[in-house]
C-alpha positions in Angstrom: -37.9 16.1 94.6 -36.9 16.8 91.0 -39.2 14.0 89.8 -42.1 15.4 91.8 -41.4 18.9 90.3 -41.2 17.5 86.8 -44.5 15.6 87.4 -46.3 18.7 88.5 -44.9 20.6 85.6 -46.1 17.9 83.2 -49.6 18.1 84.7 -49.6 21.8 84.4 -48.6 21.7 80.7 -51.3 19.0 80.0 -53.9 21.2 81.7 -52.9 24.2 79.7 -53.0 22.2 76.5 -56.5 20.9 77.3 -57.8 24.4 78.1 -56.3 25.8 74.9 -57.9 23.0 72.9 -61.3 23.5 74.5 -61.1 27.3 73.9 -60.0 26.8 70.3 -62.9 24.4 69.5 -65.4 26.6 71.4 -64.4 29.6 69.3 -64.5 27.4 66.2 -67.9 26.1 67.3 -69.2 29.6 67.9 -68.6 30.5 64.2 -70.6 27.5 63.1 -74.2 27.9 61.9 -77.1 26.3 63.8 -78.4 23.4 61.7 -81.6 22.6 63.5 -84.0 23.0 66.4 -84.8 19.8 68.4 -87.8 19.8 70.8 -88.2 17.0 73.4 -91.4 17.0 75.5 -90.2 15.0 78.5 -93.3 14.0 80.5 -95.7 12.8 77.8 -98.2 10.4 79.3 -101.0 10.3 76.7 -100.4 13.2 74.4 -98.0 16.1 73.9 -99.8 19.4 73.9 -96.7 21.1 72.7 -95.3 20.3 69.2 -92.2 21.1 67.2 -94.2 23.2 64.7 -95.8 25.2 67.6 -92.3 26.1 69.0 -90.9 26.9 65.5 -93.9 29.2 64.8 -93.5 30.9 68.2 -89.8 31.6 67.5 -90.7 32.9 64.0 -93.2 35.3 65.4 -90.7 36.6 68.0 -88.0 36.8 65.3 -85.6 34.5 67.2 -85.6 31.2 65.3 -82.0 30.0 65.9 -81.8 27.9 62.7 -79.3 29.5 60.3 -77.7 31.8 62.9 -74.2 31.5 64.3 -74.1 29.5 67.4 -72.3 32.3 69.3 -75.2 34.7 68.6 -77.9 32.4 70.0 -79.1 33.1 73.5 -80.4 29.9 75.1 -81.7 31.8 78.1 -83.8 34.0 75.8 -85.2 30.9 74.1 -86.0 29.3 77.4 -87.8 32.5 78.6 -90.0 32.6 75.5 -90.9 28.9 75.7 -91.8 29.2 79.4 -94.4 31.9 78.5 -96.6 29.2 77.0 -99.5 28.3 79.2 -99.0 24.6 78.7 -95.3 24.7 79.7 -94.2 23.9 83.3 -90.5 24.3 82.7 -87.9 24.3 79.8 -84.2 23.8 79.5 -82.3 24.9 76.3 -78.8 24.1 75.3 -76.4 24.0 72.4 -75.3 20.5 71.1 -72.0 19.6 69.6 -73.8 18.8 66.4 -74.7 22.6 66.0 -78.3 22.0 67.0 -80.3 23.9 69.6 -82.1 21.4 71.9 -85.0 22.3 74.2 -86.3 19.9 76.8 -89.9 20.9 77.8 -92.0 19.7 80.7 -95.6 20.2 79.9 -98.4 20.8 82.3 -100.6 17.7 82.9 -104.3 18.3 83.1 -106.1 16.0 85.6 -109.7 17.1 85.1 -111.9 19.3 83.0 -114.5 21.8 84.2 -117.5 22.9 82.2 -119.3 25.4 84.4 -122.9 26.5 84.1 -121.7 30.1 84.0 -120.1 29.4 80.6 -116.5 29.0 81.8 -114.6 26.0 80.5 -111.1 25.0 81.4 -108.7 22.3 82.6 -107.0 22.0 86.0 -103.5 20.6 86.1 -101.7 18.6 88.8 -100.3 21.9 90.3 -103.8 23.4 90.7 -103.2 25.7 87.7 -106.0 26.7 85.3 -105.4 25.7 81.6 -107.3 26.8 78.6 -110.2 24.6 77.4 -109.1 24.2 73.8 -106.3 21.7 74.5 -106.2 18.9 72.0 -106.8 16.4 74.8 -107.6 12.9 73.4 -106.9 11.1 76.6 -109.6 10.2 79.1 -110.1 13.1 81.5 -112.6 13.3 84.3 -115.2 16.0 83.6 -116.9 18.2 86.2 -120.0 20.1 85.4 -122.4 22.5 87.1 -122.0 25.6 89.3 -118.2 25.6 89.6 -116.1 28.6 90.1 -112.4 28.7 89.4 -111.7 29.0 93.2 -113.7 25.8 93.8 -112.1 24.0 91.0 -108.6 24.6 92.4 -109.5 23.9 96.0 -112.2 21.6 97.3 -113.1 20.1 93.9 -109.4 19.5 93.2 -109.1 17.7 96.5 -112.1 15.6 95.7 -110.7 14.6 92.3 -107.4 13.6 94.0 -109.3 11.3 96.3 -111.0 9.7 93.3 -107.7 9.3 91.4 -106.0 7.7 94.4 -107.9 4.5 93.7 -107.5 2.9 90.2 -111.1 1.5 90.6 -112.7 4.9 91.1 -110.5 6.6 88.6 -111.8 4.2 86.0 -115.4 4.1 87.3 -116.2 7.8 87.8 -116.6 9.7 84.5 -118.4 12.8 85.6 -118.8 15.0 88.7 -122.0 17.2 88.8 -122.2 20.1 91.2 -125.6 21.7 91.9 -126.4 25.3 93.1 -125.9 24.2 96.8 -122.5 22.8 96.1 -123.8 19.2 96.5 -122.4 16.5 94.3 -123.6 13.8 92.1 -121.2 11.2 90.6 -122.0 9.6 87.2 -120.3 6.2 86.9 -119.0 4.7 83.7 -120.5 1.3 84.6 -124.1 1.2 85.9 -127.0 3.4 84.9 -127.5 5.3 88.2 -126.6 8.5 90.0 -124.5 8.5 93.1 -125.4 11.3 95.5 -122.6 12.1 97.9 -123.6 15.5 99.3 -120.9 17.9 100.2 -117.2 17.7 99.2 -116.2 16.5 102.6 -115.2 13.0 103.9 -114.8 11.8 100.4 -112.5 9.0 101.3 -115.0 7.6 103.8 -117.9 7.9 101.4 -116.1 6.2 98.6 -115.0 3.4 101.0 -118.6 2.9 102.1 -119.7 2.9 98.5 -117.0 0.3 97.5 -118.2 -2.0 100.2 -121.7 -1.6 98.9 -120.5 -2.5 95.4 -118.6 -5.5 96.6 -121.6 -6.9 98.6 -125.0 -5.7 97.4 -124.3 -4.7 93.7 -122.4 -7.9 93.2 -125.6 -9.8 94.0 -128.4 -7.7 92.5 -126.6 -6.2 89.5 -125.5 -2.8 88.3 -129.0 -1.6 87.1 -131.0 -2.5 90.2 -131.0 1.1 91.6 -131.5 4.4 89.9 -129.9 6.4 92.7 -127.4 5.5 95.5 -127.1 8.1 98.3 -124.0 7.9 100.6 -124.3 11.5 101.9 -125.8 10.3 105.3 -123.1 9.2 107.8 -122.9 5.4 108.2 -125.9 4.8 105.8 -126.6 4.1 102.2 -130.0 4.9 100.9 -131.0 3.5 97.5 -133.9 4.1 95.1 -135.0 1.1 93.1 -135.5 1.4 89.4 -139.2 1.1 88.4 
C-alpha cells in the first residue's frame, strides 16, 4: 500500500514538474520575437496562384505582418481570417513554430476550366463550382469554353459536361475547346484532327462521347484524322459526318 502511494505521489510530482516546465518555456517563448513568415501552398498541381510575397504584401497592407512582433502578441486566428479572404484560397491553417516563425498552410482553389463568354465576361470555374477571376497566372493546360455562357450555366450544366470530359484521360487530352451557341448547342474543338464535333445539347454526354470514341477507334483509325470536316453525334444512335472537300 505504501509503495503504491509513493508511486502515485512520484507520478504527481513528475506531472507537476512537466507542467511547470511547459508553462515556463511557453512564457519565455511568448517574449521571443517572430523571426519569419513561412507560407506553404499544400495542393499545388501545376502552379501556385498564391505566393509568399503576395501574403506578405497583404499583411503589410492590413498592418498585421507578424515578423518582428512578440510571439505572444500575434493572433494566428486573425492571420487565418485575412488569408481566407483571398479569392484563390480554399482554406488556411496558421500556427506558431518552436523556431519563432509563423507558418501558414494554404489550400488554393483549383480551376478546372476557363470561360470566355460572348457577353464579355471571363472567369475560371474551380472544382467546387466556384467562380474565380480571369487574371490568374495560369500556365497549366486548362480547357476553354467560349460562346453564350452565363455564370449559372458555367457552374451547372457546363460544369457537369466538363466533368464528363475529364473523367476520361483520352478526352481530357483531346478536347481543347467547348463552343456554345445562342441555342445552348455545343461544338467540341479537338486538339488532334481538324474538324468540329457537334454534340447538340448538354445532355447524355457520356453516351455521346462513348459513341464518338467507338467511331474514332474504328472509322477514324482507318480513314485518318482529316477525312471529315464535321462529326455530328447529336442524333441518338447515329453519327453523321461531313467529308472535307
